[in-house]
C-alpha positions as CSV (number, residue, x, y, z in Angstrom):
1,M,-96.0,19.3,17.6
2,A,-92.5,17.7,16.3
3,T,-92.3,20.3,13.7
4,N,-93.0,22.6,16.5
5,G,-90.4,20.7,18.4
6,N,-87.8,21.0,15.5
7,S,-88.1,24.6,14.7
8,E,-87.5,25.8,18.0
9,D,-84.5,23.4,17.6
10,T,-83.0,25.3,14.9
11,D,-84.2,29.1,16.0
12,W,-81.1,29.8,17.7
13,Q,-79.0,29.1,14.4
14,K,-80.8,33.0,13.4
15,L,-79.3,34.7,16.3
16,P,-76.4,36.5,16.6
17,S,-73.2,35.6,18.5
18,D,-73.6,37.4,21.5
19,Q,-77.1,35.6,21.5
20,K,-76.2,32.3,20.9
21,V,-73.4,32.7,24.0
22,Q,-76.6,33.2,26.2
23,H,-78.8,30.4,24.8
24,K,-80.1,27.9,27.3
25,A,-78.9,25.1,24.5
26,W,-75.0,23.9,25.5
27,K,-74.9,23.6,21.5
28,A,-76.0,27.0,20.6
29,R,-73.8,28.3,22.9
30,V,-71.1,26.5,21.6
31,T,-71.6,27.5,18.2
32,G,-71.9,31.1,19.8
33,Y,-68.4,30.6,21.5
34,E,-66.9,29.4,18.2
35,E,-68.1,32.6,16.7
36,C,-66.9,34.7,19.4
37,V,-63.5,33.6,18.5
38,K,-63.4,33.9,14.7
39,L,-64.7,37.3,15.4
40,F,-62.1,38.5,18.4
41,R,-59.5,37.8,15.8
42,T,-60.5,39.2,12.7
43,Q,-61.5,43.0,14.1
44,T,-58.7,45.5,12.4
45,S,-58.4,47.4,16.1
46,D,-58.3,46.7,18.9
47,Q,-60.5,49.1,20.4
48,S,-63.3,47.8,17.6
49,P,-67.5,48.6,18.9
50,E,-67.4,45.0,18.7
51,F,-65.6,43.9,21.7
52,N,-68.0,46.5,23.6
53,K,-70.6,43.9,23.4
54,Y,-69.1,40.8,25.2
55,V,-67.4,42.8,28.0
56,G,-70.7,42.0,30.5
57,L,-70.7,38.5,29.4
58,M,-67.0,37.7,29.7
59,K,-67.8,36.6,33.5
60,K,-70.1,34.2,32.5
61,F,-68.0,32.7,30.1
62,V,-66.0,30.8,32.3
63,I,-68.6,29.8,34.9
64,D,-70.7,27.7,31.7
65,S,-72.2,24.5,33.4
66,H,-71.5,22.8,30.6
67,D,-68.0,21.2,30.4
68,N,-68.2,21.0,26.3
69,A,-69.0,24.8,26.7
70,R,-67.3,26.2,29.7
71,E,-63.6,25.3,27.0
72,K,-64.7,26.8,23.7
73,A,-66.0,29.6,26.0
74,L,-62.3,29.5,27.4
75,D,-61.3,29.8,24.2
76,A,-63.5,33.1,23.5
77,V,-61.8,34.5,27.0
78,F,-58.8,34.2,25.9
79,A,-58.8,35.8,22.2
80,F,-60.9,38.1,24.0
81,V,-58.6,39.3,26.7
82,E,-55.7,39.1,23.8
83,E,-56.7,41.3,21.4
84,A,-59.3,43.9,23.0
85,S,-58.0,47.0,24.8
86,I,-60.8,47.0,27.3
87,A,-60.4,43.4,29.0
88,G,-58.3,44.6,32.1
89,K,-62.1,45.7,32.6
90,T,-63.0,42.1,33.4
91,V,-60.0,40.8,35.2
92,N,-61.2,40.3,38.6
93,E,-64.6,38.7,37.4
94,V,-62.9,36.4,34.8
95,S,-60.1,35.6,37.5
96,A,-62.0,34.3,40.4
97,G,-64.2,32.3,38.1
98,L,-61.6,30.7,36.3
99,I,-60.2,29.9,40.2
100,T,-63.5,28.3,41.1
101,K,-64.8,26.8,38.5
102,C,-61.8,26.2,35.9
103,L,-58.6,25.5,37.8
104,N,-60.3,21.8,39.0
105,G,-61.5,20.7,35.6
106,R,-59.9,18.9,32.7
107,P,-56.6,18.9,32.2
108,K,-57.5,20.8,28.6
109,M,-59.5,23.3,30.8
110,K,-57.3,24.0,33.3
111,E,-54.1,24.3,30.5
112,R,-56.5,27.3,28.9
113,A,-57.2,28.9,32.4
114,F,-53.4,28.9,33.2
115,D,-53.2,31.0,29.5
116,I,-56.1,33.7,30.3
117,L,-54.7,34.4,33.2
118,L,-51.1,34.9,32.8
119,M,-52.3,36.6,29.3
120,Y,-54.0,39.1,32.0
121,I,-50.4,39.7,33.8
122,E,-49.0,40.4,30.3
123,I,-51.6,43.0,29.9
124,E,-50.1,44.5,33.0
125,K,-53.2,43.1,35.6
126,Q,-50.1,41.2,37.0
127,V,-51.8,42.9,40.8
128,E,-55.0,41.8,40.6
129,I,-54.2,38.3,38.9
130,E,-51.7,37.9,41.9
131,E,-54.5,38.6,44.8
132,E,-57.1,36.2,43.2
133,L,-54.2,33.8,42.9
134,V,-53.5,34.5,46.9
135,K,-57.1,34.1,47.6
136,G,-56.8,30.7,45.9
137,L,-54.5,29.6,48.2
138,E,-56.9,29.9,51.0
139,N,-59.4,27.5,49.1
140,K,-60.6,24.3,50.8
141,Q,-59.9,21.9,47.4
142,P,-56.6,21.1,46.9
143,K,-56.3,21.0,43.7
144,I,-57.1,24.3,43.6
145,V,-54.3,25.4,46.2
146,Q,-52.0,23.5,43.8
147,A,-52.9,25.4,40.5
148,C,-52.5,28.9,42.4
149,L,-48.8,28.2,43.3
150,E,-48.2,26.3,39.9
151,I,-49.5,29.7,38.5
152,L,-47.6,31.8,40.6
153,R,-44.4,29.8,39.7
154,R,-44.9,30.0,36.0
155,G,-45.5,33.8,36.4
156,L,-42.6,34.4,38.8
157,A,-40.4,32.2,36.2
158,E,-41.7,34.3,32.7
159,F,-42.1,37.6,33.7
160,G,-40.1,38.4,36.3
161,S,-39.8,39.1,40.3
162,K,-39.6,42.8,39.3
163,V,-43.1,42.3,37.2
164,L,-44.5,39.7,39.6
165,P,-43.7,40.6,42.6
166,I,-42.8,37.8,46.1
167,K,-43.6,39.7,49.1
168,P,-47.6,39.7,48.6
169,F,-47.4,36.0,48.4
170,L,-44.3,34.3,50.2
171,K,-45.9,34.4,53.5
172,Q,-49.0,32.6,52.3
173,V,-46.5,29.9,50.4
174,I,-44.4,29.1,53.5
175,P,-47.6,27.4,55.7
176,L,-48.3,25.6,52.7
177,L,-45.3,23.2,53.1
178,D,-46.5,21.3,55.6
179,D,-49.7,21.1,54.0
180,R,-52.1,17.5,54.3
181,D,-52.1,17.0,50.5
182,K,-48.8,15.8,48.6
183,A,-49.5,17.7,45.4
184,V,-49.5,21.0,47.4
185,R,-46.4,20.2,49.4
186,D,-44.7,19.7,46.2
187,E,-46.0,22.5,44.4
188,S,-45.1,24.9,47.2
189,K,-41.5,24.1,47.5
190,L,-40.8,24.1,44.0
191,L,-42.8,27.8,44.4
192,L,-39.9,28.4,47.3
193,V,-37.0,27.0,44.8
194,E,-38.1,29.4,42.0
195,V,-38.2,32.5,44.9
196,Y,-34.5,31.3,46.1
197,K,-33.1,32.1,42.4
198,W,-34.5,35.6,42.4
199,I,-34.1,36.7,45.8
200,G,-31.1,34.4,47.0
201,K,-30.6,33.1,50.5
202,Q,-29.7,36.1,52.4
203,T,-33.7,37.4,52.1
204,L,-35.2,34.0,51.7
205,T,-34.1,32.3,54.7
206,P,-35.0,34.6,57.4
207,M,-38.6,34.4,56.2
208,I,-38.6,30.4,56.6
209,Q,-36.0,29.8,59.5
210,N,-39.8,28.5,61.0
211,V,-40.3,25.5,58.8
212,K,-39.2,22.0,60.3
213,P,-35.8,20.9,60.1
214,I,-36.8,17.9,57.2
215,Q,-38.7,20.6,55.1
216,M,-35.6,23.4,56.1
217,Q,-33.2,19.9,54.8
218,E,-35.6,19.1,51.3
219,L,-35.6,23.0,50.6
220,Q,-32.0,23.0,51.3
221,T,-31.3,20.4,48.9
222,E,-32.6,21.8,46.1
223,F,-30.9,24.8,47.2
224,D,-27.2,23.2,46.7
225,K,-28.7,22.0,43.7
226,L,-28.9,25.6,41.8
227,D,-26.2,27.1,39.7
228,L,-26.7,30.8,39.8
229,N,-24.1,31.7,37.7
230,G,-25.0,29.9,34.9
231,A,-27.8,27.4,33.8
232,D,-29.6,28.6,36.9
233,K,-29.4,31.9,36.7
234,P,-33.5,33.4,36.2
235,R,-34.2,35.7,33.6
236,Q,-36.9,36.8,31.9
237,T,-38.5,35.1,29.0
238,R,-42.0,37.2,28.8
239,F,-42.9,40.2,28.9
240,L,-45.8,43.3,29.0
241,R,-46.6,45.0,26.5
242,S,-45.4,47.8,27.4
243,Q,-41.9,46.6,27.6
244,Q,-42.2,45.2,23.7
245,D,-39.5,47.2,22.9
246,L,-37.3,45.3,25.3
247,K,-38.5,42.2,24.0
248,Q,-37.3,43.1,20.8
249,K,-33.9,44.1,21.9
250,M,-34.0,40.2,23.4
251,E,-34.8,38.7,20.3
252,D,-32.1,41.1,18.3
253,A,-29.4,40.0,21.3
254,S,-30.6,36.9,20.5
255,C,-29.7,36.1,17.1
256,V,-26.3,37.9,18.0
257,P,-23.0,36.2,19.1
258,S,-22.0,39.4,20.7
259,S,-21.9,38.5,24.6
260,V,-21.7,41.9,25.6
261,V,-25.4,43.0,23.7
262,I,-26.8,40.0,25.3
263,E,-25.2,41.4,28.9
264,D,-26.7,44.9,28.6
265,A,-29.7,43.4,27.3
266,N,-30.6,41.8,30.8
267,V,-28.8,44.7,32.7
268,E,-32.1,46.8,31.1
269,M,-34.3,43.9,31.4
270,Q,-33.7,43.1,35.0
271,E,-33.1,46.0,37.6
272,D,-31.4,45.0,40.7
273,L,-33.9,43.5,43.0
274,D,-33.7,44.8,47.1
275,P,-34.7,42.2,48.7
276,F,-34.9,44.1,51.7
277,E,-38.2,45.8,50.6
278,M,-39.3,42.8,50.6
279,L,-39.8,41.9,54.4
280,E,-42.3,43.7,56.7
281,A,-41.4,45.7,59.3
282,V,-42.3,44.6,62.7
283,N,-42.8,46.9,66.1
284,I,-40.0,45.6,68.1
285,L,-40.5,47.2,70.9
286,E,-44.0,46.1,71.3
287,R,-42.9,42.2,71.3
288,L,-40.5,42.6,74.2
289,P,-41.0,40.8,77.1
290,K,-42.4,43.2,80.1
291,D,-39.9,42.7,82.4
292,F,-37.4,43.4,79.6
293,Y,-35.7,46.5,81.5
294,E,-35.4,45.1,84.9
295,K,-33.7,42.5,83.2
296,I,-31.1,43.7,81.6
297,E,-30.4,46.0,84.6
298,S,-29.7,43.2,86.6
299,K,-26.6,42.5,88.9
300,Q,-26.8,38.6,87.7
301,W,-25.4,38.7,84.3
302,K,-27.2,35.6,83.9
303,E,-30.7,37.3,83.8
304,R,-28.5,40.2,81.0
305,K,-28.1,37.7,79.1
306,E,-31.5,35.8,79.2
307,A,-33.2,39.6,78.1
308,L,-30.3,40.4,75.5
309,D,-31.2,36.5,74.0
310,D,-34.8,37.7,73.9
311,L,-34.1,40.8,71.9
312,L,-31.3,38.9,69.6
313,T,-33.9,36.6,69.2
314,L,-37.2,38.5,68.0
315,L,-34.3,40.7,66.0
316,T,-33.6,37.6,64.1
317,Q,-36.7,36.6,63.3
318,N,-38.2,40.4,62.4
319,P,-35.0,41.8,60.5
320,K,-36.8,44.8,59.5
321,P,-37.8,47.3,62.4
322,T,-40.2,49.4,62.2
323,P,-38.3,53.0,61.0
324,D,-40.7,55.4,63.0
325,S,-40.3,54.1,66.6
326,D,-38.2,55.6,69.3
327,Y,-34.8,53.4,70.0
328,S,-33.5,56.2,72.4
329,E,-33.9,53.7,75.8
330,L,-33.1,50.3,74.0
331,M,-29.9,51.9,72.3
332,K,-28.4,53.2,75.5
333,I,-28.5,50.7,77.6
334,L,-27.2,48.4,74.9
335,R,-24.3,51.1,74.8
336,K,-24.4,51.4,78.7
337,I,-23.3,47.4,78.6
338,I,-21.0,47.7,75.8
339,A,-19.0,50.3,77.6
340,K,-18.9,49.2,81.2
341,D,-20.3,45.3,81.6
342,S,-17.3,43.1,82.9
343,N,-18.8,40.0,81.3
344,I,-17.9,39.2,78.5
345,P,-20.7,37.2,77.0
346,V,-23.3,39.9,77.5
347,V,-20.9,42.4,75.7
348,L,-20.7,40.1,72.7
349,I,-24.9,40.1,72.7
350,A,-25.6,43.4,73.2
351,A,-23.2,44.0,70.7
352,K,-25.0,41.3,67.9
353,C,-28.3,43.1,69.2
354,L,-26.8,46.5,67.8
355,T,-25.6,45.3,64.4
356,A,-29.1,43.3,63.8
357,L,-30.6,46.7,64.6
358,A,-27.8,48.8,62.5
359,K,-28.9,46.9,59.4
360,G,-32.1,46.1,59.8
361,L,-33.0,50.5,60.6
362,R,-30.7,51.2,57.8
363,K,-30.5,55.2,57.7
364,V,-32.8,55.6,60.2
365,F,-29.8,54.1,62.7
366,K,-28.3,57.6,61.5
367,S,-28.8,59.0,65.1
368,Y,-26.9,56.5,67.0
369,A,-24.4,55.4,64.9
370,L,-21.3,58.1,65.9
371,N,-22.3,56.9,68.9
372,V,-22.2,53.1,68.7
373,I,-19.2,53.2,66.4
374,E,-17.4,55.3,69.1
375,V,-18.3,52.8,72.0
376,C,-17.2,50.1,70.1
377,L,-14.3,51.3,69.1
378,D,-13.4,51.8,72.4
379,R,-14.4,48.9,74.1
380,C,-11.5,46.9,71.9
381,R,-9.3,47.7,74.4
382,E,-10.2,43.9,76.0
383,K,-7.5,42.5,73.1
384,K,-9.4,39.8,72.8
385,N,-10.2,38.5,69.1
386,N,-13.7,37.2,69.4
387,V,-14.5,40.2,71.3
388,I,-13.1,42.4,68.3
389,E,-14.4,41.0,65.6
390,V,-18.0,41.4,67.3
391,L,-17.6,44.6,67.8
392,R,-15.9,45.1,63.9
393,E,-19.2,44.1,62.4
394,T,-21.3,46.4,64.8
395,C,-19.1,49.8,63.7
396,E,-18.9,48.3,59.5
397,A,-22.8,47.6,60.0
398,A,-23.6,51.1,61.6
399,Y,-21.0,53.0,59.3
400,P,-23.2,53.1,56.3
401,S,-26.0,55.2,57.8
402,T,-23.3,58.0,58.8
403,N,-19.8,59.4,57.0
404,L,-15.8,60.2,57.1
405,E,-17.0,64.0,57.8
406,Q,-19.6,62.8,60.6
407,F,-16.8,60.8,62.1
408,S,-13.8,62.5,61.8
409,E,-14.1,64.2,65.5
410,A,-14.2,60.8,67.3
411,A,-11.6,59.3,64.9
412,G,-9.0,61.9,65.7
413,A,-10.0,60.8,69.6
414,L,-9.5,57.8,69.1
415,L,-6.3,57.4,67.5
416,M,-4.6,59.2,69.8
417,H,-5.8,56.8,72.5
418,K,-3.4,55.4,75.2
419,T,-4.2,51.8,74.1
420,P,-2.4,50.7,71.0
421,V,-4.7,47.9,70.5
422,V,-7.2,50.7,70.3
423,R,-5.2,52.9,67.6
424,Q,-5.2,49.5,65.8
425,C,-8.6,48.6,65.6
426,T,-9.6,52.1,64.4
427,Q,-6.9,52.3,61.4
428,Q,-8.2,48.5,60.8
429,F,-11.9,50.6,60.2
430,L,-10.9,53.3,58.4
431,T,-9.2,51.8,56.3
432,K,-12.6,49.9,55.2
433,C,-14.5,53.4,55.4
434,F,-11.7,54.5,53.4
435,A,-12.1,51.8,50.3
436,M,-15.7,52.9,50.4
437,A,-15.0,56.5,49.5
438,T,-14.9,58.3,46.9
439,Q,-14.3,61.8,45.7
440,A,-17.7,63.1,46.8
441,T,-17.3,61.9,50.2
442,L,-13.7,62.5,51.3
443,P,-13.0,65.7,50.1
444,K,-9.7,67.7,51.0
445,K,-11.1,69.2,54.3
446,V,-11.8,65.7,55.6
447,L,-8.6,64.1,54.3
448,K,-6.4,67.1,56.2
449,V,-8.1,66.0,59.1
450,Y,-7.1,62.4,59.0
451,L,-4.1,62.6,57.6
452,P,-2.0,64.3,60.3
453,V,-3.2,61.2,62.9
454,L,-2.4,58.4,60.7
455,I,1.2,60.1,59.9
456,K,2.2,60.4,63.7
457,N,1.1,56.9,64.1
458,I,3.7,55.8,61.3
459,T,6.5,56.4,64.0
460,E,4.8,54.1,67.0
461,A,6.7,52.2,68.5
462,D,3.5,49.5,69.1
463,P,4.4,47.7,64.7
464,T,0.9,46.5,65.4
465,V,0.0,50.4,65.0
466,R,2.2,51.4,62.6
467,D,1.2,48.8,60.4
468,S,-2.4,49.7,60.4
469,A,-1.5,53.4,59.7
470,F,0.6,51.9,57.0
471,E,-2.3,50.4,55.6
472,S,-5.0,53.3,55.7
473,L,-2.4,55.8,54.1
474,G,-2.3,53.0,51.1
475,M,-5.8,52.8,50.9
476,L,-6.4,56.3,51.1
477,W,-3.5,56.5,48.0
478,K,-5.6,54.1,46.2
479,C,-8.8,55.9,46.2
480,V,-8.0,59.7,46.0
481,G,-4.9,59.4,44.5
482,E,-0.9,60.1,44.4
483,K,-1.6,63.4,44.0
484,H,-3.4,64.6,47.0
485,I,-1.0,62.5,49.1
486,L,2.2,62.7,48.5
487,P,2.9,66.4,49.4
488,N,1.5,65.5,52.9
489,L,4.4,62.9,53.4
490,T,7.3,65.0,51.7
491,D,9.4,63.7,55.2
492,F,9.3,60.2,54.5
493,D,12.2,58.5,53.5
494,E,12.1,56.4,50.4
495,L,11.6,52.8,52.7
496,K,8.2,54.4,54.2
497,L,6.8,55.5,50.6
498,N,7.5,52.1,49.8
499,K,5.3,50.7,51.7
500,I,3.2,52.7,51.4
501,K,2.8,52.5,47.5
502,E,2.7,48.5,48.5
503,Y,-0.2,48.6,50.3
504,A,-2.1,50.8,47.6
505,E,-1.4,48.3,45.4
506,K,-3.0,45.5,47.3
507,S,-5.8,47.5,48.1
508,V,-9.9,46.8,46.6
509,L,-12.2,49.3,46.9
510,L,-15.0,48.3,47.7
511,N,-19.3,49.5,47.0
512,L,-21.7,50.6,49.5
513,R,-22.6,47.2,50.3
514,G,-18.7,46.2,50.8
515,E,-18.8,44.8,48.1
516,P,-15.8,44.9,45.2
517,R,-16.2,47.4,43.0
518,S,-16.8,46.7,39.0
519,A,-14.8,49.2,37.8
520,A,-11.6,49.7,39.2
521,P,-9.3,50.9,36.8
522,I,-6.5,51.0,39.2
523,V,-6.9,47.2,39.6
524,F,-7.2,46.1,36.3
525,L,-5.1,48.8,34.0
526,P,-1.4,47.8,34.9
527,E,-1.7,43.7,34.2
528,P,-2.0,44.4,30.3
529,S,1.2,47.6,30.7
530,T,3.3,44.5,32.2
531,T,2.6,41.9,30.3
532,P,4.3,42.6,27.0
533,T,7.2,44.2,28.6
534,I,7.5,40.5,30.6
535,A,6.8,38.4,28.0
536,K,9.6,40.2,25.8
537,K,12.4,40.1,28.0
538,P,13.0,36.2,27.9
539,D,13.0,36.1,24.3
540,S,15.8,38.5,24.3
541,I,17.6,36.5,26.7
542,E,16.8,33.1,25.2
543,V,18.9,33.7,22.4
544,P,22.0,33.6,23.4
545,V,21.7,31.4,26.6
546,I,20.4,28.7,23.7
547,K,23.7,29.9,21.9
548,S,26.6,29.2,24.5
549,V,25.0,26.0,25.6
550,P,27.0,24.0,22.9
551,S,30.3,25.9,24.1
552,K,30.0,25.0,27.6
553,P,30.1,21.1,27.7
554,V,33.3,20.9,25.9
555,P,35.2,20.1,28.5
556,I,32.6,17.3,29.7
557,V,33.1,15.7,25.8
558,K,37.2,15.8,26.5
559,K,36.1,13.7,29.8
560,K,34.3,11.1,27.5
561,P,37.4,9.0,27.4
562,V,37.6,8.8,31.0
563,V,34.1,7.8,31.7
564,V,34.3,5.4,29.0
565,V,37.3,3.4,30.6
566,K,35.4,3.3,33.9
567,P,32.6,0.8,32.6
568,S,35.1,-1.2,30.9
569,T,35.1,-3.7,33.5
570,P,35.7,-7.1,32.0
571,T,32.3,-9.1,32.4
572,N,32.8,-12.8,31.1
573,E,31.8,-11.5,27.2
574,S,34.4,-8.7,27.0
575,V,37.3,-11.0,28.3
576,E,36.0,-14.1,25.8
577,E,36.2,-11.2,23.0
578,K,39.4,-9.9,24.4
579,K,41.1,-13.8,24.3
580,R,39.8,-14.3,20.9
581,D,41.6,-10.9,20.2
582,S,45.1,-11.7,21.9
583,R,45.4,-15.3,20.1
584,P,46.2,-14.4,16.1
585,P,49.6,-13.2,17.5
586,K,50.3,-16.4,18.0
587,A,49.0,-18.2,15.2
588,S,50.5,-15.9,12.7
589,A,53.6,-16.8,10.3
590,P,56.6,-15.0,12.6
591,L,55.8,-17.0,15.6
592,R,56.6,-20.2,14.1
593,A,59.8,-18.4,12.7
594,P,63.3,-19.9,14.0
595,P,64.6,-17.7,17.2
596,P,65.8,-14.6,16.8
597,P,69.5,-13.6,18.4
598,P,69.2,-13.0,22.0
599,L,68.9,-9.0,21.9
600,P,72.1,-7.0,24.2
601,R,71.2,-6.9,27.6
602,S,73.1,-3.3,28.4
603,K,70.7,-2.4,30.4
604,P,68.4,-4.1,32.8
605,T,64.7,-4.6,32.2
606,T,61.5,-5.3,34.4
607,V,60.3,-8.6,33.3
608,N,57.9,-11.2,34.6
609,T,58.5,-14.6,34.1
610,S,55.4,-17.0,35.3
611,T,54.0,-20.3,34.4
612,A,50.7,-20.7,32.4
613,K,47.9,-22.7,33.2
614,S,47.8,-26.2,32.3
615,R,47.5,-27.9,29.2
616,P,47.0,-31.2,27.4
617,S,50.3,-33.6,27.6
618,T,50.1,-32.7,23.6
619,A,50.4,-28.9,24.1
620,P,53.8,-27.1,24.2
621,I,55.3,-25.8,27.4
622,S,55.0,-22.1,27.2
623,K,56.3,-19.0,29.3
624,S,54.8,-15.6,29.7
625,A,56.8,-12.2,29.8
626,T,54.7,-9.3,30.6
627,I,55.6,-5.8,30.5
628,S,53.4,-3.2,32.4
629,T,53.5,0.6,32.5
630,I,52.3,3.0,35.0
631,Q,49.1,3.6,34.7
632,P,47.4,7.4,35.4
633,R,45.2,7.2,38.5
634,N,41.7,7.5,36.4
635,Q,42.7,4.3,34.5
636,R,43.1,0.2,35.5
637,L,44.9,-2.5,34.6
638,V,43.4,-5.2,31.8
639,P,44.7,-8.7,31.4
640,V,45.2,-9.8,28.4
641,L,46.0,-13.3,28.7
642,L,47.1,-15.8,25.8
643,P,46.4,-19.8,25.7
644,P,47.9,-21.5,29.1
645,T,50.8,-24.1,28.6
646,A,50.3,-27.7,29.5
647,K,52.2,-28.0,32.6
648,S,54.3,-25.8,34.9
649,R,57.9,-26.2,34.5
650,P,60.7,-24.7,36.8
651,K,62.0,-21.1,35.1
652,P,65.0,-22.3,32.6
653,P,68.5,-21.7,34.0
654,V,70.0,-18.5,33.1
655,P,73.3,-17.5,33.3
656,T,74.1,-15.5,36.5
657,N,76.3,-12.8,35.1
658,R,73.7,-12.2,33.0
659,R,71.0,-11.2,35.2
660,S,70.1,-8.1,36.7
661,S,68.9,-7.4,40.3
662,I,65.8,-7.6,39.0
663,D,65.8,-11.2,38.1
664,S,65.3,-12.6,41.1
665,T,61.9,-10.7,42.2
666,A,60.9,-11.7,38.2
667,S,61.8,-15.3,39.7
668,N,59.9,-15.1,43.3
669,L,57.3,-13.5,40.9
670,Q,57.0,-16.6,38.4
671,R,56.9,-18.9,41.5
672,Q,53.8,-17.3,42.8
673,S,52.4,-17.0,39.6
674,T,53.2,-20.7,39.4
675,S,50.7,-21.7,42.9
676,T,47.8,-19.5,41.7
677,G,48.1,-21.4,38.1
678,G,49.6,-19.2,35.9
679,S,46.7,-16.5,36.4
680,T,47.7,-13.1,35.4
681,S,44.8,-11.4,36.1
682,S,46.0,-8.9,38.5
683,L,48.1,-7.6,36.0
684,S,45.8,-5.8,34.1
685,S,45.1,-3.2,31.5
686,T,42.2,-0.9,30.8
687,N,41.8,-1.8,27.1
688,T,43.7,-3.9,24.2
689,Q,42.6,-1.8,21.6
690,A,44.2,1.8,22.8
691,S,47.5,0.9,23.0
692,N,49.9,2.2,21.1
693,P,51.5,-0.4,18.7
694,S,55.2,0.9,20.0
695,T,54.1,-1.0,23.1
696,H,52.8,-3.9,21.6
697,M,56.6,-5.9,20.7
698,E,55.7,-9.3,19.5
699,T,59.1,-12.0,19.5
700,P,58.9,-14.7,17.2
701,T,59.6,-18.2,18.6
702,S,60.4,-21.8,18.1
703,S,58.9,-25.4,18.3
704,S,59.4,-24.9,21.8
705,S,56.8,-23.1,22.5
706,T,58.0,-20.0,24.1
707,T,55.3,-17.5,25.1
708,M,55.7,-13.9,26.5
709,S,52.9,-12.0,27.4
710,I,52.9,-8.3,27.1
711,L,50.8,-6.1,29.5
712,R,49.5,-2.8,27.3
713,S,48.3,-0.1,29.2
714,V,46.4,3.0,28.0
715,S,49.2,5.2,28.3
716,N,51.7,5.0,25.6
717,D,54.2,7.5,27.5
718,I,55.8,5.7,30.5
719,I,56.3,1.8,31.6
720,S,57.3,0.6,35.4
721,S,57.6,-2.6,37.1
722,P,54.4,-4.7,38.6
723,I,56.2,-5.4,41.1
724,S,55.7,-2.8,44.0
725,S,57.3,-4.9,46.7
726,N,61.0,-4.2,45.2
727,F,61.1,-1.0,43.5
728,N,60.2,2.3,44.4
729,T,55.9,3.0,42.4
730,K,57.5,6.4,41.5
731,S,60.1,5.2,39.6
732,R,59.3,5.8,35.7
733,I,61.6,5.4,33.1
734,P,60.8,6.3,29.9
735,I,60.4,3.4,26.6
736,R,62.2,4.3,24.3
737,K,65.2,3.9,26.7
738,L,64.5,0.6,27.9
739,P,65.5,-2.6,25.2
740,M,63.3,-5.4,25.3
741,T,64.0,-8.8,27.4
742,I,62.8,-11.7,26.2
743,V,63.0,-15.1,28.7
744,K,63.7,-18.3,26.9
745,K,63.0,-22.0,28.1
746,S,64.6,-24.7,25.9
747,S,62.3,-27.7,24.9
748,A,62.7,-30.5,27.4
C-alpha cells in the first residue's frame, strides 16, 4: 500500500507541463509553473503554438488555492503575457482574478500582480484593465481598493494620460477621499495629485468642488508643492508596444546633451491634452428649477437675482452643458436682462451666466454669439468699470465661436455709437480680436470694413476713443503688416504714424486660446539686430572720453596749494615744530656778533615792537620786531614765535628826530603786546616753509639779546603794516623799496 502511495506521488513528474499545472497536488503545480516560465521564455516566436495550449489555463493560474503555488503561477502568467502575442485574449479573466485573489495577498504576490496588470497595458489592453480597476474600486475590502488606486496612479505616472485616460476613473475616485479607511483616503489623494499634474487645476477644480473644505485644503497644499515646469513636470516613461520607435528616440535623446532633441521628443511623445473633453456633458435645462422662468420675469429684482444665482451655480458645477439642447429661450431672456434691466447686480449675474454658456458650448454657441456680443458692448454705456469688465469677459468668451467677418456689420454700428465709452470698449474688444487674427481670418475685404471707421475715430474729441483707435490700428499693423495698412494712412501726419507704430511695437499676438504666440518673429527679431549696435557705440565713445579726462583736472591741480593752506591751521604739534624750526637763527653765530651800524632811515617803515613773555631771571631781555605783508584773500597768517624774554621792560628811548609818525603807533602796539603777555599769535603767517628768503632778514644782535620777530607771508610780492587802525589797508608798497628798521634796546 505504501509502495502504491509513493508511486502515485511521483507519477505527476512524468506528466507534461500543461498537465502538471492542473494537478491536484500543489507541489506538482509548482513544478509545472516553473517549467512553464522556462518554456515561455525559450520560444523563438511570439506566435509559437506552445502558447495556444495555455490560453485557457491562465485564469486558473491566478486563482490557485495554495499561496505558494499561486506565487509561482503569477511568474508564469507574467512570462506568458510578456512573450505571447495572443496574451490579450486573456486580459478580462486574468485581471479580474488578479484583483480579487492577489491584490490582498502577500507583498510579493501583490507586486507580481501589479507587474502583470501594467504589462497588459503595455500590450495595449489599457481600456480593459482600466474597466476592471474601476470595478475594483467598489470592492468591500479596503486593501483591494487601495491596491486598485495604486495601480491607476502608477499606470498614469508611467504611461501618461494619453495612454491611460483619466476620465473613466476620476468620478469614482473623488468619493474615496472621504473613505473610512485611512490607506484608501491617502492613496486617493495621491492619485488626484498625479491627475493634477496631467490635466491642471483649471480642469480638476470644478470636478472636486464638492469635496469637504478640509480635504480640499489638503489637496491644495499638495498642489502648491508641485513644480510643473521643473522636476514635477509629467513625462511618459513607459511605452506601448506600438510606441517602441518613440521609446528608441527617447533613449537616443537621453544620450545626447542637446536640449532641443529632448524637447522635440517630448512634443512627439505627449500631444496636447484638452481637459474639456474629459468633462461629462450635463443637460442644464432639465436641472433648472420649475419656477425658473417665472422668477426671472418677476418685477422684484431679488427674485430675478435668485433665479440667476441658481443658474450660475448649476453652470459652475457642470461646466460642460449638453451641446444638442435648445438654448434659444434661455439666451433670449439673458440678453433681454443685459439690454434692459435697470438693476446692476442682476445684469452682472446674467453676463456671467452667458460667459459660462459660451465657454461650455464652444462652437455650438455660434448661433448666439453675435447677438450676445452686440448686446454686451451696447450695455457698456453704464460707464462703470466693474460692469464693463464683466461684459468684456462675456464678449471674449463668445468670440471664438464667430469671426471678424461675421462681426463686421455689428462692429460698424458700434464704432459709430453716440456714446464714446461704447466706441472705446468696441475698439478695445476689436484689438483683442485682431491679436488672434491671421491672414486667413482677416482678408483684405474684411480689413477694408474696419479701417475707415477706425481712422475716423482717431480724429474724435474724446481722448479715450482716439487712444483705443490708435491701439487697434497698431494691432492691425502688427498682425497683417505695414504694406496692408500704410497705403490707407496717406493723409496722416508723421506724429500720428509714429503713434501707430509705437502701439504696433508694444502689441503681442495671441493664439485662439488667448495666450501669447510662441513663434512671433516680430517680437524677437528686432532685439538681436539692435543689441550689437548699442554695444558698439559705447566702445567708440569711451575711448576719447577716457583720454580727455587727464586734461580736464589740470586747473584743479593748480589750486592744490590753496587746498593745502586751508588745513594748515596750526595744531599743538605743528606749532611746536614751527617753534623748533624758528629757533636755529637765534643760536647761529651771527646772533652773537657785535651789532652792525644802524641802517639809513630815509624812509619810514612798518615796525612792530613788543615785549615777549617772561623768562627766568637769568634770561636776557629781548625785543621782537615784526614785519607783515598783505596776504591774498585765500591765505592766512601763521605766527613765527621766538623764545620770550624774562621780563617786560619799557621801550628804549629813541631820538624823536628819527622817528616817523608810524613809530607812535608801533609803540601803542608794543604796550598792547605787553598787556597780553607778549603774544603774537594774532599776527600769523600761513606757512613758514613757503616764504621767500628775501623777506627773511636776519640781523646780528649783541649780548643785550636784541630780538627781532619777522612775520613771513606766503606771498613774496608785497608787504604792509599789520596796524589796521592807523593805516589804510589798501596801501601796498613794493618790498624792494622798503629798508628794514631795527629797534634796539640797550642792556640794563
